OpenMM code with the backbone's topology and positions (N, CA, C; nanometers):
from openmm import Vec3, app, unit

residues = "MET SER GLU ALA TRP SER LEU GLU LEU TYR CYS ILE GLY SER PRO ILE LEU GLU PHE ARG PHE TYR VAL SER GLU ASP ASP VAL CYS TYR VAL VAL ALA LYS TYR ASP TYR ALA ALA GLN GLY ALA GLN GLU LEU ASP LEU ARG LYS ASN GLU ARG TYR LEU LEU LEU ASP ASP SER LYS HIS TRP TRP ARG VAL GLN ASN ALA ARG SER GLN SER GLY TYR VAL PRO SER ASN TYR VAL LYS LYS GLU LYS PRO SER LEU PHE ASP ARG".split()
positions = [
    Vec3(14.5544, 14.8962, 15.6486),
    Vec3(14.4490, 14.8012, 15.6896),
    Vec3(14.4146, 14.7521, 15.5986),
    Vec3(14.3210, 14.6796, 15.6056),
    Vec3(14.2844, 14.5853, 15.4955),
    Vec3(14.1673, 14.6238, 15.4633),
    Vec3(14.1214, 14.5440, 15.3338),
    Vec3(13.9617, 14.5859, 15.3031),
    Vec3(13.8707, 14.4342, 15.2852),
    Vec3(13.7682, 14.4079, 15.3491),
    Vec3(13.7717, 14.2380, 15.3144),
    Vec3(13.6550, 14.2604, 15.2292),
    Vec3(13.6815, 14.1430, 15.2032),
    Vec3(13.5643, 14.1023, 15.0072),
    Vec3(13.5241, 14.0078, 15.0564),
    Vec3(13.4080, 13.9466, 14.9920),
    Vec3(13.3444, 13.7923, 15.0994),
    Vec3(13.2581, 13.7447, 14.9860),
    Vec3(13.2618, 13.6139, 14.9011),
    Vec3(13.1607, 13.6170, 14.8215),
    Vec3(13.0900, 13.4643, 14.8529),
    Vec3(12.9337, 13.4783, 14.7981),
    Vec3(12.8492, 13.3836, 14.8946),
    Vec3(12.8253, 13.2857, 14.7659),
    Vec3(12.7763, 13.1431, 14.7069),
    Vec3(12.6766, 13.0908, 14.6754),
    Vec3(12.6003, 13.0198, 14.7911),
    Vec3(12.4516, 13.0211, 14.6845),
    Vec3(12.3244, 12.9959, 14.7637),
    Vec3(12.2747, 12.9016, 14.6587),
    Vec3(12.2211, 12.8274, 14.7493),
    Vec3(12.0916, 12.7463, 14.6708),
    Vec3(11.9987, 12.7191, 14.7195),
    Vec3(11.8883, 12.7888, 14.6308),
    Vec3(11.7798, 12.7913, 14.6668),
    Vec3(11.7014, 12.8469, 14.8220),
    Vec3(11.7832, 12.9458, 14.8158),
    Vec3(11.8037, 13.0726, 14.9302),
    Vec3(11.8515, 13.0514, 15.0199),
    Vec3(11.9474, 12.9538, 15.0446),
    Vec3(12.0245, 12.9677, 15.1556),
    Vec3(12.1208, 12.8766, 15.1000),
    Vec3(12.2565, 12.9572, 15.2202),
    Vec3(12.4134, 12.9286, 15.1532),
    Vec3(12.4560, 12.8530, 15.2093),
    Vec3(12.4955, 12.7851, 15.1530),
    Vec3(12.6227, 12.6900, 15.1152),
    Vec3(12.7742, 12.6522, 15.1080),
    Vec3(12.8337, 12.7677, 15.0601),
    Vec3(12.9479, 12.8178, 15.0699),
    Vec3(13.0129, 12.9478, 15.0538),
    Vec3(13.1069, 13.0130, 15.1550),
    Vec3(13.1134, 13.1433, 15.1281),
    Vec3(13.2470, 13.1396, 15.1315),
    Vec3(13.3223, 13.2896, 15.0788),
    Vec3(13.4651, 13.2762, 15.1001),
    Vec3(13.4992, 13.4204, 15.1061),
    Vec3(13.5647, 13.3698, 15.2131),
    Vec3(13.6261, 13.5918, 15.2717),
    Vec3(13.7598, 13.5777, 15.2211),
    Vec3(13.8390, 13.6829, 15.1797),
    Vec3(13.9486, 13.7225, 15.1519),
    Vec3(13.9912, 13.8385, 15.1879),
    Vec3(14.0744, 13.8978, 15.2433),
    Vec3(14.1723, 14.0317, 15.3035),
    Vec3(14.2540, 14.0574, 15.1700),
    Vec3(14.3022, 14.2350, 15.1285),
    Vec3(14.3269, 14.2438, 15.0369),
    Vec3(14.4091, 14.4164, 15.1318),
    Vec3(14.5241, 14.3859, 15.1581),
    Vec3(14.5970, 14.4776, 15.2003),
    Vec3(14.6503, 14.6311, 15.1721),
    Vec3(14.6448, 14.7198, 15.2160),
    Vec3(14.6147, 14.7868, 15.1307),
    Vec3(14.8149, 14.7904, 15.0486),
    Vec3(14.8990, 14.7828, 15.0815),
    Vec3(15.0498, 14.7004, 15.0555),
    Vec3(15.0038, 14.6615, 14.8981),
    Vec3(14.9129, 14.6394, 14.9107),
    Vec3(14.8574, 14.4834, 14.8138),
    Vec3(14.8303, 14.5626, 14.6924),
    Vec3(14.7583, 14.6896, 14.7337),
    Vec3(14.7113, 14.7562, 14.5910),
    Vec3(14.8110, 14.8668, 14.4826),
    Vec3(14.7629, 14.8233, 14.4287),
    Vec3(14.7965, 14.9179, 14.2997),
    Vec3(14.7594, 15.0399, 14.2547),
    Vec3(14.7521, 15.1623, 14.2016),
    Vec3(14.6908, 15.2359, 14.1263),
    Vec3(14.8304, 15.2773, 13.9676),
    Vec3(14.6679, 15.2704, 13.8924),
    Vec3(14.7559, 15.3937, 13.7562),
    Vec3(14.6475, 15.4654, 13.6919),
    Vec3(14.7155, 15.5664, 13.6111),
    Vec3(14.6926, 15.6823, 13.5620),
    Vec3(14.7270, 15.6992, 13.4576),
    Vec3(14.5467, 15.7518, 13.3951),
    Vec3(14.5935, 15.7804, 13.2619),
    Vec3(14.6699, 15.8708, 13.2356),
    Vec3(14.7731, 15.8425, 13.1176),
    Vec3(14.8264, 15.9235, 13.0978),
    Vec3(14.7401, 15.9703, 12.9076),
    Vec3(14.6766, 15.9831, 12.8677),
    Vec3(14.5445, 15.9890, 12.7488),
    Vec3(14.4687, 15.9292, 12.7850),
    Vec3(14.3475, 16.0292, 12.6741),
    Vec3(14.2445, 15.9469, 12.6914),
    Vec3(14.2241, 15.8249, 12.5861),
    Vec3(14.1404, 15.7439, 12.6261),
    Vec3(14.1046, 15.6082, 12.4549),
    Vec3(13.9590, 15.5869, 12.5266),
    Vec3(13.9596, 15.5345, 12.3994),
    Vec3(13.8461, 15.5691, 12.3526),
    Vec3(13.7755, 15.4189, 12.3290),
    Vec3(13.7827, 15.2947, 12.4389),
    Vec3(13.6629, 15.1365, 12.3866),
    Vec3(13.6705, 15.1479, 12.2350),
    Vec3(13.7542, 14.9779, 12.2533),
    Vec3(13.7073, 15.0209, 12.0914),
    Vec3(13.6285, 14.8769, 12.1385),
    Vec3(13.6093, 14.7524, 12.1521),
    Vec3(13.5575, 14.6114, 12.2042),
    Vec3(13.4446, 14.6049, 12.3923),
    Vec3(13.3593, 14.5347, 12.3790),
    Vec3(13.2414, 14.5494, 12.5051),
    Vec3(13.4076, 14.4814, 12.5815),
    Vec3(13.5254, 14.4158, 12.6308),
    Vec3(13.6403, 14.3754, 12.7464),
    Vec3(13.7044, 14.4897, 12.7718),
    Vec3(13.7357, 14.6149, 12.6547),
    Vec3(13.7856, 14.7141, 12.7522),
    Vec3(13.7283, 14.8395, 12.7538),
    Vec3(13.7906, 14.9376, 12.8682),
    Vec3(13.7316, 15.0565, 12.8845),
    Vec3(13.7406, 15.1750, 12.9031),
    Vec3(13.6928, 15.3023, 12.8587),
    Vec3(13.7540, 15.4138, 12.8273),
    Vec3(13.7840, 15.4255, 12.9651),
    Vec3(13.9405, 15.4930, 12.8983),
    Vec3(14.0026, 15.5586, 13.0010),
    Vec3(14.0155, 15.7250, 12.9675),
    Vec3(13.9803, 15.8002, 13.1029),
    Vec3(14.0009, 15.9712, 13.0734),
    Vec3(14.1652, 16.0100, 13.1160),
    Vec3(14.2358, 16.1147, 13.0324),
    Vec3(14.3466, 16.1304, 13.0923),
    Vec3(14.3248, 16.1897, 13.2386),
    Vec3(14.4261, 16.1371, 13.3397),
    Vec3(14.4496, 16.1991, 13.4653),
    Vec3(14.3919, 16.1222, 13.5349),
    Vec3(14.2858, 16.0568, 13.5179),
    Vec3(14.2103, 15.9675, 13.6221),
    Vec3(14.3315, 15.8499, 13.6386),
    Vec3(14.2320, 15.8110, 13.7691),
    Vec3(14.2932, 15.7200, 13.8771),
    Vec3(14.2102, 15.6026, 13.8262),
    Vec3(14.2769, 15.5215, 13.7933),
    Vec3(14.2133, 15.3405, 13.8498),
    Vec3(14.2634, 15.2695, 13.8982),
    Vec3(14.2236, 15.1279, 13.9702),
    Vec3(14.2965, 15.0404, 14.0147),
    Vec3(14.3354, 14.9352, 13.8829),
    Vec3(14.4518, 14.9411, 13.9703),
    Vec3(14.5563, 14.7832, 13.8883),
    Vec3(14.4765, 14.6515, 13.9336),
    Vec3(14.3764, 14.5855, 13.8165),
    Vec3(14.3528, 14.4176, 13.8129),
    Vec3(14.4773, 14.3785, 13.7834),
    Vec3(14.5282, 14.3587, 13.7089),
    Vec3(14.6028, 14.3104, 13.6218),
    Vec3(14.6914, 14.3052, 13.5494),
    Vec3(14.8022, 14.3226, 13.5594),
    Vec3(14.9494, 14.3722, 13.4510),
    Vec3(15.0197, 14.3163, 13.3398),
    Vec3(14.9686, 14.1385, 13.3257),
    Vec3(15.0247, 14.0318, 13.2865),
    Vec3(15.0383, 14.0521, 13.1192),
    Vec3(15.0118, 14.1462, 13.0200),
    Vec3(14.9998, 14.1717, 12.9607),
    Vec3(15.0573, 14.3215, 12.9028),
    Vec3(15.0145, 14.3048, 12.7558),
    Vec3(15.0279, 14.4386, 12.6935),
    Vec3(14.8952, 14.5701, 12.7659),
    Vec3(14.8538, 14.4497, 12.7863),
    Vec3(14.6694, 14.5572, 12.8194),
    Vec3(14.6407, 14.4612, 12.9398),
    Vec3(14.6463, 14.5584, 12.9885),
    Vec3(14.5996, 14.5665, 13.1447),
    Vec3(14.4741, 14.5837, 13.1883),
    Vec3(14.4496, 14.5316, 13.2948),
    Vec3(14.2393, 14.5191, 13.3526),
    Vec3(14.2857, 14.5902, 13.4584),
    Vec3(14.1307, 14.7215, 13.4249),
    Vec3(14.2119, 14.8091, 13.5335),
    Vec3(14.0583, 14.8291, 13.5705),
    Vec3(14.0142, 14.8907, 13.6983),
    Vec3(13.8844, 14.9122, 13.7508),
    Vec3(13.8463, 15.1050, 13.7104),
    Vec3(13.7306, 15.1470, 13.7140),
    Vec3(13.7123, 15.2826, 13.6991),
    Vec3(13.6791, 15.3220, 13.8839),
    Vec3(13.6266, 15.4239, 13.9377),
    Vec3(13.5470, 15.4409, 14.0145),
    Vec3(13.4012, 15.4431, 14.0144),
    Vec3(13.3830, 15.3777, 13.8874),
    Vec3(13.2565, 15.3254, 13.9069),
    Vec3(13.2081, 15.1828, 13.9274),
    Vec3(13.3250, 15.1246, 13.9518),
    Vec3(13.3300, 14.9281, 13.9918),
    Vec3(13.3365, 14.8688, 13.8400),
    Vec3(13.3407, 14.9768, 13.7326),
    Vec3(13.3294, 14.9218, 13.5840),
    Vec3(13.4979, 14.8686, 13.5159),
    Vec3(13.5095, 14.7685, 13.5247),
    Vec3(13.6612, 14.6961, 13.4481),
    Vec3(13.6437, 14.6913, 13.3747),
    Vec3(13.7383, 14.6431, 13.3167),
    Vec3(13.8234, 14.6191, 13.1097),
    Vec3(13.9299, 14.6713, 13.0855),
    Vec3(13.9962, 14.6517, 12.9822),
    Vec3(14.1260, 14.6212, 12.9465),
    Vec3(14.1875, 14.7473, 12.8843),
    Vec3(14.3138, 14.7475, 12.8775),
    Vec3(14.2904, 14.9498, 12.8453),
    Vec3(14.4488, 14.8872, 12.7750),
    Vec3(14.4951, 14.9694, 12.6967),
    Vec3(14.6910, 15.0014, 12.6530),
    Vec3(14.7764, 14.9831, 12.7652),
    Vec3(14.8328, 14.9779, 12.8031),
    Vec3(14.9397, 14.9661, 12.9329),
    Vec3(15.0204, 15.0670, 12.8835),
    Vec3(15.0862, 15.0832, 12.7849),
    Vec3(15.1291, 15.1829, 12.7521),
    Vec3(15.0580, 15.3112, 12.7455),
    Vec3(14.8272, 15.3508, 12.7531),
    Vec3(14.8200, 15.4098, 12.8037),
    Vec3(14.7577, 15.5235, 12.9772),
    Vec3(14.8916, 15.4705, 13.0445),
    Vec3(14.8308, 15.4257, 13.1763),
    Vec3(15.0142, 15.4048, 13.2367),
    Vec3(15.0074, 15.4538, 13.3667),
    Vec3(15.1664, 15.4872, 13.4540),
    Vec3(15.1148, 15.4404, 13.5228),
    Vec3(15.1824, 15.4027, 13.6283),
    Vec3(15.1830, 15.3164, 13.6954),
    Vec3(15.2179, 15.3848, 13.8877),
    Vec3(15.1029, 15.4039, 13.9860),
    Vec3(15.1318, 15.4959, 14.0432),
    Vec3(15.1892, 15.5456, 14.1747),
    Vec3(15.3289, 15.5939, 14.2166),
    Vec3(15.3705, 15.5888, 14.3334),
    Vec3(15.3112, 15.6283, 14.4097),
    Vec3(15.3187, 15.5333, 14.5838),
    Vec3(15.2303, 15.5536, 14.6429),
    Vec3(15.3473, 15.6606, 14.7242),
    Vec3(15.2224, 15.7927, 14.7799),
    Vec3(15.4003, 15.8647, 14.8499),
    Vec3(15.3627, 15.8194, 14.9754),
    Vec3(15.4642, 15.8479, 15.0650),
    Vec3(15.4831, 15.7981, 15.2268),
    Vec3(15.3851, 15.8122, 15.2724),
    Vec3(15.3044, 15.9647, 15.2739),
    Vec3(15.1540, 15.9922, 15.3350),
    Vec3(15.0556, 15.9434, 15.3356),
    Vec3(15.0451, 15.8368, 15.2815),
    Vec3(14.9833, 15.6721, 15.2491),
    Vec3(15.0004, 15.6186, 15.2922),
    Vec3(15.1221, 15.5743, 15.3210),
    Vec3(15.1251, 15.4908, 15.4064),
    Vec3(15.0475, 15.4316, 15.5656),
] * unit.nanometer
topology = app.Topology()
chain = topology.addChain("A")
for resn in residues:
    res = topology.addResidue(resn, chain)
    for name in ("N", "CA", "C"):
        topology.addAtom(name, app.Element.getBySymbol(name[0]), res)
């Protein structure tokens, strides 16, 4: 199953451009917090131990994640671990 996302750009009340893209569940990755973490700046996100987060970017030592309230920010990569998908999740 795929999840659809769309973005529309408006010019004086009329849509001028619309993008739609689909994300396969196979492409979605989650991480679980190993420790609590208190954000030190506006670009960071608080972590709560054992909570699950959507992984948005894992290209550096600071990973960008999104919590269940759709808030996103950077967290230290060594404070989270990638969740291994279960066979029952597919």
